[in-house]
GUNUTI-255871 format. One record per residue (C-alpha): residue in one letter; x, y, z. Coordinates in steps of 0.1 Angstrom, whole numbers, plus 5000, padded with zeros to 4 digits. Each point is the difference from the previous one (the first is absolute). Example, Ala and Ser with C-alpha at 12.3 -4.5 7.8 and 13.67 -1.06 7.14 Angstrom:
<pts>
PT   rest     xx     yy     zz
PT      A   5123   4955   5078
PT      S   5014   5034   4993
</pts>
This chain:
<pts>
PT   rest     xx     yy     zz
PT      M   0641   4696   3099
PT      P   5019   5003   4966
PT      D   5013   4968   4986
PT      G   5034   4990   5012
PT      S   4999   5026   5028
PT      A   5007   4977   5030
PT      E   5020   5028   5017
PT      I   4972   5025   4996
PT      V   4983   5007   5033
PT      I   4967   5018   5008
PT      R   4996   5011   5036
PT      V   4977   5021   5021
PT      I   5011   5032   5019
PT      S   4978   5020   5023
PT      S   5017   5033   4995
PT      L   5017   5019   4972
PT      A   5029   5007   5024
PT      E   5010   4963   4994
PT      V   5011   5008   4964
PT      P   5025   5025   4988
PT      A   4983   5030   4984
PT      A   5022   4998   4969
PT      E   4991   4964   4993
PT      W   4962   5005   5004
PT      D   5001   5032   4979
PT      A   5019   4982   4973
PT      C   4970   4977   4996
PT      A   4973   5027   5006
PT      G   5015   5024   4975
PT      A   4999   5038   5001
PT      G   4967   5006   4982
PT      N   4975   4996   5028
PT      P   5009   5015   5034
PT      F   4974   4980   5020
PT      V   5018   4967   4995
PT      S   5033   5015   5010
PT      H   5019   4987   5031
PT      A   4998   5035   5015
PT      F   4962   5004   4997
PT      L   4991   4965   5012
PT      K   5025   5002   5029
PT      A   4986   5034   5010
PT      V   4965   4986   5001
PT      E   5012   4971   5023
PT      E   5024   5018   5023
PT      S   4977   5030   5005
PT      G   4975   4977   5016
PT      S   4975   5005   4972
PT      A   5001   4964   4987
PT      T   5011   4976   5027
PT      A   4987   4968   5016
PT      E   4983   5021   5027
PT      S   4980   5019   4973
PT      G   4991   4968   4982
PT      W   5028   5001   4973
PT      L   5025   4972   5008
PT      G   5028   5000   4974
PT      Q   5004   4968   4981
PT      H   5021   5013   4971
PT      L   5014   4974   4976
PT      V   5036   5004   4990
PT      M   5017   4977   4974
PT      N   5037   4995   4999
PT      G   5018   4986   4969
PT      P   5028   4975   4999
PT      E   5026   5027   5008
PT      G   4980   5012   5030
PT      R   4989   5032   4983
PT      L   4964   5011   5004
PT      I   4982   4994   4967
PT      G   4963   5003   5010
PT      A   4978   5014   5027
PT      V   4963   5005   5009
PT      P   4986   5024   5025
PT      L   4976   4979   5020
PT      Y   4981   5002   5033
PT      L   4979   4977   5022
PT      K   4969   5020   5010
PT      N   4972   4995   5024
PT      H   4977   5027   4985
PT      S   4994   5017   4966
PT      Y   5008   5036   5009
PT      G   5023   5022   4979
PT      E   4997   4980   4968
PT      Y   4976   5019   4976
PT      V   4990   4967   4983
PT      F   4970   4991   5022
PT      D   4994   4965   5011
PT      W   4978   5006   5031
PT      G   4971   4984   4982
PT      W   5021   4969   4993
PT      A   5010   4998   5036
PT      E   4965   5003   5013
PT      A   4986   4974   4976
PT      F   5027   4975   5008
PT      E   4997   5004   5038
PT      R   4961   4998   4998
PT      A   5006   4966   4982
PT      G   5021   4989   5030
PT      G   5035   5007   4985
PT      R   5027   5021   5014
PT      Y   5011   5028   4976
PT      Y   5028   5015   5022
PT      P   5029   4998   5001
PT      K   5007   5004   4963
PT      L   5031   5008   4980
PT      Q   5002   5034   4982
PT      C   5025   5008   4973
PT      S   5000   5038   4997
PT      V   5014   5033   5012
PT      P   4982   5009   5032
PT      F   4975   5029   4998
PT      T   5010   5007   4963
PT      P   4975   4995   4972
PT      V   5027   5004   4973
PT      T   5007   4975   4973
PT      G   5035   4987   5000
PT      P   5021   4968   4998
PT      R   4994   4973   5026
PT      L   5023   4974   4986
PT      L   5033   5019   5003
PT      V   5027   4984   4978
PT      H   5036   5009   4996
PT      P   5006   5012   4964
PT      A   5032   4979   4998
PT      A   4982   4968   5009
PT      P   5008   4975   4972
PT      D   4963   4990   4996
PT      P   4977   5027   5014
PT      E   4969   4981   4991
PT      A   5012   4969   5019
PT      V   5006   5022   5030
PT      R   4964   5014   4998
PT      R   4986   4965   4998
PT      A   5021   4989   5030
PT      L   4988   5030   5020
PT      I   4964   4992   4992
PT      G   5007   4964   5010
PT      G   5014   5012   5033
PT      L   4969   5021   5006
PT      V   4978   4970   4994
PT      E   5021   4978   5023
PT      L   5000   5026   5028
PT      T   4962   5003   4998
PT      S   4997   4963   5004
PT      R   5026   4998   5029
PT      H   4983   5028   5019
PT      G   4966   4983   4995
PT      V   4984   5033   4993
PT      S   4967   5005   4981
PT      S   5015   5021   4971
PT      L   5028   5020   4984
PT      H   4993   5033   4984
PT      V   5023   5018   4976
PT      T   4988   5036   4996
PT      F   5008   5029   4975
PT      C   5025   4977   4981
PT      T   5009   5007   4964
PT      E   4979   4988   4971
PT      E   5028   4976   4990
PT      E   5003   4986   5035
PT      W   4962   4997   5001
PT      R   5001   4978   4970
PT      S   5028   4979   5015
PT      F   4980   4994   5031
PT      G   4970   4991   4980
PT      A   5021   4974   4981
PT      A   5010   4986   5034
PT      G   4964   4994   5010
PT      F   4993   5033   5019
PT      Q   4967   5016   4996
PT      Q   5001   5034   4983
PT      R   4983   5032   5010
PT      L   4997   5034   4984
PT      G   4997   5034   5017
PT      L   4997   5036   4989
PT      Q   5020   5031   5005
PT      Y   5004   5035   4984
PT      H   5033   5010   4985
PT      W   5010   5031   4981
PT      Q   5019   4994   4968
PT      N   5026   5024   4986
PT      A   4994   5004   4963
PT      G   5032   5020   4995
PT      Y   4986   5032   5015
PT      G   5025   5029   5002
PT      S   4981   5018   5027
PT      F   4968   4998   5021
PT      D   4983   5022   4974
PT      D   5009   4975   4974
PT      F   4982   4974   5020
PT      L   4970   5023   5004
PT      G   4999   5005   4963
PT      A   4993   4963   4996
PT      L   4967   5004   5019
PT      V   4966   5010   4989
PT      S   4993   5037   5007
PT      R   4977   4996   5030
PT      K   5024   4977   5019
PT      R   5030   5022   4992
PT      K   4981   5030   5014
PT      A   4989   4981   5031
PT      I   5036   4990   5008
PT      R   5012   5035   4995
PT      K   4973   5013   5023
PT      E   5010   4975   5027
PT      R   5037   5010   4998
PT      R   4992   5037   5000
PT      K   4977   4996   5030
PT      V   5030   4984   5020
PT      A   5024   5027   4988
PT      D   4976   5028   5010
PT      S   4995   4986   5034
PT      G   5036   5009   5009
PT      V   5012   4964   5003
PT      R   5034   4994   4984
PT      L   5012   4965   4990
PT      R   5035   4987   4995
PT      A   5015   4967   4992
PT      V   5029   4990   5023
PT      T   5022   4971   4996
PT      G   5034   4987   5010
PT      D   5020   5022   5023
PT      E   4973   5027   4998
PT      I   4978   4978   5023
PT      A   5005   5011   5036
PT      E   4988   4984   5032
PT      R   4973   5026   5003
PT      H   4985   4988   4967
PT      W   4998   4965   5013
PT      A   4985   5011   5033
PT      A   4974   5021   4983
PT      F   4992   4973   4975
PT      H   4995   4973   5026
PT      N   4975   5023   5018
PT      F   4982   5004   4966
PT      Y   5000   4962   4995
PT      L   4985   4995   5034
PT      D   4973   5026   4993
PT      T   4990   4981   4969
PT      V   4998   4968   5019
PT      D   4977   5016   5026
PT      R   4978   5015   4973
PT      K   4995   4966   4983
PT      W   4996   4981   5033
PT      S   5029   4979   4988
PT      R   5032   4985   5016
PT      A   5033   5018   5002
PT      Y   5022   4972   4984
PT      L   5031   5021   4996
PT      T   5019   5013   5030
PT      R   5019   5033   5001
PT      D   5032   4980   5002
PT      F   4991   4986   4966
PT      F   5000   5034   4984
PT      L   5032   5010   5016
PT      R   5017   4968   4988
PT      L   4986   5007   4966
PT      G   5017   5034   5000
PT      E   5032   4984   5012
PT      T   5004   4972   4975
PT      L   4978   5010   4970
PT      A   5000   5038   5000
PT      E   5011   5001   4963
PT      R   4968   4980   4992
PT      V   4976   5021   5021
PT      V   4981   5028   4985
PT      L   4980   5019   5026
PT      I   4975   5025   4988
PT      M   4997   5024   5029
PT      A   4974   5028   5003
PT      E   5007   5031   5020
PT      Y   4976   5027   5011
PT      D   5009   5031   5020
PT      G   5034   4986   5009
PT      H   4987   4966   5012
PT      L   5000   4966   4983
PT      V   4963   4991   4996
PT      A   4999   4969   4978
PT      G   5022   4975   4982
PT      A   5001   4971   4975
PT      L   5026   4973   5000
PT      N   5012   4985   4968
PT      L   5028   4976   4992
PT      L   5020   5003   4968
PT      G   5007   4970   4977
PT      D   5021   4998   4969
PT      D   4971   5009   4978
PT      A   4971   5008   5023
PT      L   4989   5021   5030
PT      Y   4980   4981   5026
PT      G   4976   5019   5021
PT      R   4996   4984   5035
PT      N   4986   5021   5029
PT      W   4984   5033   5005
PT      G   4988   5021   5029
PT      C   4991   5035   5010
PT      A   4996   5021   5032
PT      A   4976   5026   4985
PT      E   4973   5001   4974
PT      F   5007   5016   4966
PT      K   4978   4994   4971
PT      F   5016   4978   4972
PT      L   5033   4998   5019
PT      H   4998   4961   5000
PT      F   4997   5000   4962
PT      E   5028   5025   4997
PT      A   5025   4983   5023
PT      C   4993   4964   4990
PT      Y   4991   5002   4964
PT      Y   5011   5032   4982
PT      Q   5033   5005   5018
PT      A   5008   4963   4993
PT      I   4993   5005   4963
PT      D   5021   5032   4999
PT      F   5028   4981   5016
PT      A   4997   4971   4976
PT      I   5000   5023   4969
PT      Q   5030   5020   5013
PT      H   5020   4967   5007
PT      G   4990   4981   4968
PT      L   4981   4973   5019
PT      S   4976   4978   4981
PT      R   4973   4998   5026
PT      V   4986   5009   5034
PT      E   4984   4973   5021
PT      A   4977   5016   5025
PT      G   4991   4972   5023
PT      A   4969   4979   5005
PT      Q   4964   5010   4993
PT      G   4985   5033   4988
PT      E   4978   5003   4969
PT      H   5004   5039   5004
PT      K   5036   4995   4987
PT      I   4986   4994   4965
PT      Q   4989   5035   4994
PT      R   5035   5012   5010
PT      G   5017   4979   4973
PT      Y   5006   4968   5018
PT      V   4988   4970   4979
PT      P   4988   4966   5012
PT      V   5026   4971   4999
PT      Q   5000   4964   5011
PT      T   5019   4987   5031
PT      Y   5008   4964   5006
PT      S   5000   4975   5029
PT      A   5004   4962   5002
PT      H   4986   4977   5027
PT      L   5007   4965   5012
PT      I   4970   4985   5020
PT      E   5007   4967   5017
PT      N   4965   4988   5007
PT      Q   4986   4986   4967
PT      G   4963   5009   5007
PT      F   5009   5035   5010
PT      R   5023   5002   4970
PT      Q   4971   4992   4977
PT      A   4979   5027   5016
PT      V   5027   5026   4997
PT      G   5006   4990   4964
PT      D   4963   5006   4991
PT      F   5001   5034   5017
PT      L   5032   5010   4982
PT      E   4986   4990   4966
PT      R   4971   5023   5005
PT      E   5022   5028   5016
PT      Q   5024   4999   4971
PT      R   4972   5006   4975
PT      A   4987   5028   5021
PT      V   5034   5017   5004
PT      R   5007   4999   4963
PT      Q   4965   5014   4992
PT      E   5005   5028   5025
PT      I   5033   5009   4985
PT      D   4984   5001   4965
PT      S   4972   5021   5013
PT      L   5021   5024   5020
PT      G   5022   5006   4969
PT      D   4970   5018   4984
PT      W   5001   5026   5029
PT      T   5036   5011   4997
PT      P   5004   5037   4993
PT      F   5023   4997   4970
PT      R   4990   5015   4967
PT      R   4990   4976   4972
PT      E   4999   5007   4963
PT      R   4962   5004   5000
PT      D   5001   5025   5030
PT      E   4996   5037   4992
PT      D   5022   5023   5021
PT      D   5000   5038   5003
</pts>
């Protein structure tokens, strides 16, 4: 804890309902909707992330001398590794083969959300924000020891936090995503003008194919979103889950709660054909970014996925002056549509020394591989260079 802070208390709460929304959000800030009280509470109270589903809330909250919340951490005790997007299944298997017990573990993250954002939430008026961060990290380390768990994992944290965790002895991991960056484009055509000719033509062909199919797309947000939109989108979501042989982490109630409490941050791209909603893409709006999260469809239309998830998001970002679009995890196909490779960050605390050494060796090799992959993929972006000829 910060020096001279005898009255500062860090405690554990099992639900976001135990702390006032205004106090949590004062620490979380307004820039990233996924760490907001409304989003995290919706995930919990909808039954999506609960003790029964393997996500037991263990959130840290830190109160200052005056009793005001000055720091917080979204944290869960988990008995599996589903819904995380930073995969440690191999670590779990290796540790258990060696006779260890990998689960339960502690997970500092936003459930089912591969979006970079703050994990050490600090009130902007805290007299010493860095001391609060150190105290929160210390609280995480102590709770890991008290629970007697194998490990603590902080995923999709900011680069600054990643460095702070590294300085505190956590092992550091890199990941890879694809983000679209706004270079001050005034329109979608301006963006296309920055691409080499063949890629520009390919995107125009894909968009024209969708338009010619008779599908009409529209971004709905705020009060425009009706219950029928959520009902349709939940069905689209379930369809995608079934196609991928995956698990339906998010309940219908989660989407309804999202509409009730964060409608102004929701951007639904809905596709309609012959008077019926046939597909949709869910995005959340940050202060300077659009975050693509889920997609689904009830009918097959060529290139509709690219149009709804990527091109419509770019259109929206340009129109609203956003600096970037983060289109979720995975997908090298995003590169040819203007989304460039970027690093993501996670930090890990492994209690067993032998296993810690093995993980460290792996992470050293993996970091080199991720950096090399990003450098290599950079050569495949569709943007024009000075040496490129264009027609």
